[in-house]
N, C-alpha and C positions, 0 to 999 in steps of 0.2 A: 655152783654150776648147777646141782641137782634142783636148787630153789628156782633159779631162773627157767629151767627145762620146764618145771611143773607151772610157773605162771605163764610160760609161752603156749603151753597145752591148754590152759584154761582160757587163755584169749583166744586161740583158735576155735575152741568149741563155742564161745561165746558169739564169734563171728560166723561160724557155720549156722548156728542157731538162728542169728538174725537175718541171714541169707535166706534159710529155708522158710521162715516165718513170712518174708515178702515175697517169695518166689510164687509163680503161677505153675500150675500143672503144663506139661509141655504141649498137650493136646490143645489147651486154651491159649498158650501163648503163640502158636503157628497157625491158630485158624483163620488169621486175617493176614496171613502173610503167602503173597503169590510168588512162586518161583518159575523160572523159564531160562532158556539159554540154549547156547550150541556148542557143539563138540566138533571141530574140524581137523582132519590129517590129510595134508597134501604130500605128494610126491613129484618133484620136478627134476627133469633130466635134459640139459642143454649139451650140444656139441657144436662148436664153432669150427667149420672147416678152413676159414681165415684165421691162420695162427694156430690153429689147433687147441684151442681153449676149450674147456668142459667144465660143467658142474652138475653136480647131483646133490640135492638137499630134500631131506625130510623135514616136513613144516607141519607144525601143531598150532591151534589156537582154540583156547576154551572161553567162553563169554558166558557168566552166570549172573542173572538178574534177579534181584529180590525187590519186592514192592510189599511195603508193610502199611496197613491202616493205623494211623496214628488216632484220628478221630473222625467224625462226619466230615471235615472239611480239608484234612490234611494226610496227606499220604507222604510215606519215606522212601526213597528210592536209592538202591545201590546197584553198582555193576562192578564185577570183579573179573579180571580177564589175565591170562596167561601173558607173560612178557620176559624180555632177557634183560631187564633193568628197569631203574625208577624212570629215567628220562629216556621213554621210547616212543616209536610212531604206533603204537598199541596195534601193529600188525602180527603177522606169525611170530612164534618163537621157532627160528629156522636153524635146523642142524646140519652142517655139511657133512657129507659122508666121509670126506678126507679128514675130518677131526675126531675128537672124542665125543661120545654121548654125553649130554648134559641134562641138567633138571631145571627148565625154565621156572621162574618164579610167578607168584600170582601178585597182581598189583590192583588197589581200589582205583577203577577208571571213573567211576561217577558217585557223588553221595549228595542227595539234595532232597528239597522237600517241595511237594507240589501242593498249592492251595486252590480248592476249588469251590470257596465259599459264596462267589459270586455267580449269578446266573449266567451259563455260556461263556464261562471266563476259566482260565487255568493260568496260574502264575507259578513258575517254577524257580526257586533260589538256590543256589549253590554249585557244587561241581556237577556238570552235565554236559552232554554232547552237543556240538555248534550245530543247532538244526538250522542251516541256511543252504541254498542252493550252491554255494561255493565250496561246502565241507561235505564231510560224511559224519554224522553223529555217532553211528554204530555200524559195524560191520561184521558178518560172521567169520570173514576170511582176509581181511584187508585192513589198511589204515584206518585210525578213528580219529576225529578231532574234537578236543574237549576244551573247556574253559570254566572259570568260575565267575559267575552273574546272576543276573536275571532275565528270564525270558516271560513273556506275557501274550496268550493267545485268547482272542475274544471273537464270538460268532454272533453274526446279526444277520438272519435270514441265510441267503446263500453266500454272503461274504463273510471272510475270516480275515482279522487283522491281526498282524504280529510284530511284536517289537523287542528286542533283546539289547543287552549290555554286557560285555564282559572286560573286566581290568586285567585278566590274565587268562592265558590260552597255551597249549601246546603246538602252536604254528612254528615254533622254532624246530621242532623235532619231529612233527607228524606232516604228512604230506608228501606229494610227489615232486614239489618244486621248492623244498625247503631252503636250498642254497640260494636261490634267487631272491626268497623273500628275507632270509636273514641278510644278505648283502644290501637289500634295499632299507633295512630298520637300522634306526639309530642307535638300537641297543645291540646290533650284531646277532639279534636272536628275536625273530617275529613274535615268540611269546610274550615279550614284554610289552608289545603295543596294543593298546586298548582297541577292542572291536565294537561296533555299533551297527545295529542293522534293524530296518522296517519293511515289512511285506504286507501285500493286499491280495488275498487268494478268492476266486469266485467260481461258481459252477452256473453255466448258462446252457441249458439242455443238454446235449451230449459233449459240450465244449468245457475244459477245464483252463481258467486263465489264472495268471498270476504276474505280479509285477513286486520287485525286491530292491533294495538299496542297502549296499554296505560299505562302511568307511573303517579302513584299518588305520588309526590315528598315525599321521606322518609318514604313512607308505603308500596307500592308494585309495581311492573310493572307486565304486563300480555298482552298475546297475544290470537288471536282467529282466526281459520280458519274455513270457512263455505262453503258448497255447497248444492244448492237447485234445484229441477229439477221438471218439470211436465210434463206427456205424455198423450195426447188425444189420445186414441185408439178406436175411435167411440163409442162402446158400454160401454167402461170403462174410466175413467180418473184416472191415478195412479200419486203419488207424493211422494217423497223423501227429507228428510232435513237431513243432516249430518254436525254436527258441534264438533269441538274440541277446548278447551278453558284451558289454563295453565296460573298460577298464583304463583309469586314468592315473598313473603314476604321479604322486606329489612331487613337486618342485625341490622341497628341501631334500629330496633323497639323492639329488645330484645326477640323477638319470639323464643320458643324452636325451636331447628335445626331439631326434629323430627315432627314437625308441621308447618313448613314454605314453602312446596311445595304443591301447589293444582292444581288440575286439573278435569276436567269432558269432559266426551265424550257422544253424546246423539245422536240418530237416530230416526226420524218419518217418519213412512210410512202412506200414505192415498190413499183410494180408493173410487171412486164414481161410482155407476152404477144405472141409472133411478132415482128412488126415495130413494135409500139406499146409505148411507155413512158409512165408517169405519176408525177408526185409531189405531194404533199400535205403541207405542214409548217405548223406551228403553234409561236408562242412567246409567253410572257409574262414581264415584269418586275415588280419589286417598285416600290410607292410611293414608295419611297425613292430609286430609280435601279436601272440595268441596266448597272453597269460591272463585266462579269465576263470580259472579255477585253482584252487589250493590242494585238490586232490583229483587225479585222473579220472576217478569214479564219481565226481560230483556232478549234479545235474547241468551245470553250466559248460560241460564240455562233453565229448564222446569218446568212447574207448574201443579198441578192438582187443585181441588177446594181447599184444604187446606194441600195437601202433596206434597212435593217438596224435591230433593236431595240438595239444597243450603245448603252451609256451614257445610254439614255433612260429615265425614270420612267415607271411605271404605263403600259408598252407592251404593245400586243396587235399580234402580227405574224402575218400570214397570206401564204402562199405557194402556188402552184399552178401545174403545167406539164404539158403533153402534147407527146410526140414521136413522130415516125415515122422509122424505118430506111428511108429511101427506096431507098437502094442500098447495098451494101456498105461505101462509101465517104462516103455522104453521109447526114445526119442533120438533120432541121427539128424544130423545137419553138416552141409558144406559151408564153409566160409571163407571169404575174400576180403580183404583190406589193404588199402595202400594210401599213403601219403606223400606229397612233393611238396617241399618247403625251401626257403631259401632265407638264410640269416641275414640280418641288417647289415650292410655293408659288402655282402659276398656278391659273387658275380656267377656262381654256379649252384644250380638247386640240388638237393639231396633227395634220393629217392628211398623210400621204405615200402616193403611189401611182404605180405604174409598170406599164407592160404593154408587152412587146417581143417581137418575132420573133427567132430565131437559125437559122443555116445553119451547119453543121460540115461541113468537106470535109476527109477524111482520105486524101491522095493517095498516102501511103506509110506504112511503119510509123514512119519517122522526120521525116515533115514532115506537118503538119497546120495547117488555118486555120478560121477561123469569122468570120461577119458578124453582127452585131447591129444592130437598128434599132428604135426606139420612142420612147415619151412617158413623161416623169416629171413629176409635179404635186405641190406641196405648198402647205397653206394652214391657217389657223386653221379649227376647225369653225364658227365664226360670222362668217367674213370672206372677202375675196376671197383669190384665189391669190397667193402670194408667188414661186413659181417656175412654169414652165411650160415645160419643156425638150422639144425636139426633139433625139434623140441618135443618133448612128451610130458604129458602130466597125468596124474591120477588124483582124484579128490573124492574124500568120503565125507559126508555130514549128517550128523545126528542132532536133531533139535527135540527139546523138550520144553 
């Protein structure tokens, strides 16, 4: 036994010596590594007067990004986030105050290599965010959609061309309409269906244009067209954002023919004059449906606080807000959102409405917070309220 121990010690010393001989000083090892990320805490409090249901949650999300230079042409990228398990939507680690405290785990969300050896071109291979208008590749405080595959971007003058293919994604567990997507998938899990997309983006004067096509194999294909502009007229800055998205469900899904064509058109107008800013937005979906995004925060849809037209048939969405930059670090706004929709085959519309105030405080460049407080209601147009919520939120975000 003593002889074995001695041999083990000799082996350990030999390995340690070999490791030391090949190791770099810490300063040299990390000099080409960029570190960035966010830490977010969110407190949500909801009380529904219909039925008396209530919920109070502490929510946490940490996102850590590491970017390491491999050589002059290749960069290794990693993203680590908090999560409540391996198969998660990569959103908040939520802790209900009615249950025990818990210790959320850290998961490897992205790991990939980026190649820039071709002029004006970037090719990313590996596990990465789904950089498309239908998805959210990375978010400090909400869902993230990721997948394994290849993404290529190439710029020629004012035009950028993008193409991507993913043979596996987390679309079966991440997103705001995963039940619908999984029901359409032949695997009963949208993460198993290959995703391919191509896009063209261009800048023409003050206007940014883009056109994209996406195919989720054996589930749906979709295209989106967008135009965004900003005009500085000295005393007033005006902005406009127009987008049309159409989605067709594949026939092999068995989806009814009266509910397989979805589209949404949206227009957002903004204005800022001095310390005052305002926004007015309008959106409309098709009578067969409004499933045009895989996440409610995606570019192809539009979102209030809790109200949106995504995956709602024959929906009319209106949003308005007015804000004041009361101080350099303090912004206050009043917000109103409503949507009226009618499910396929239904005879009565459903109305949703929210009104809330928001105060944003930016203490420093890397530390910001906001408080929201308001009311949310939903009901059929010919009946009593089905939801009457009083909602409050506090969120603090540190960026580094």
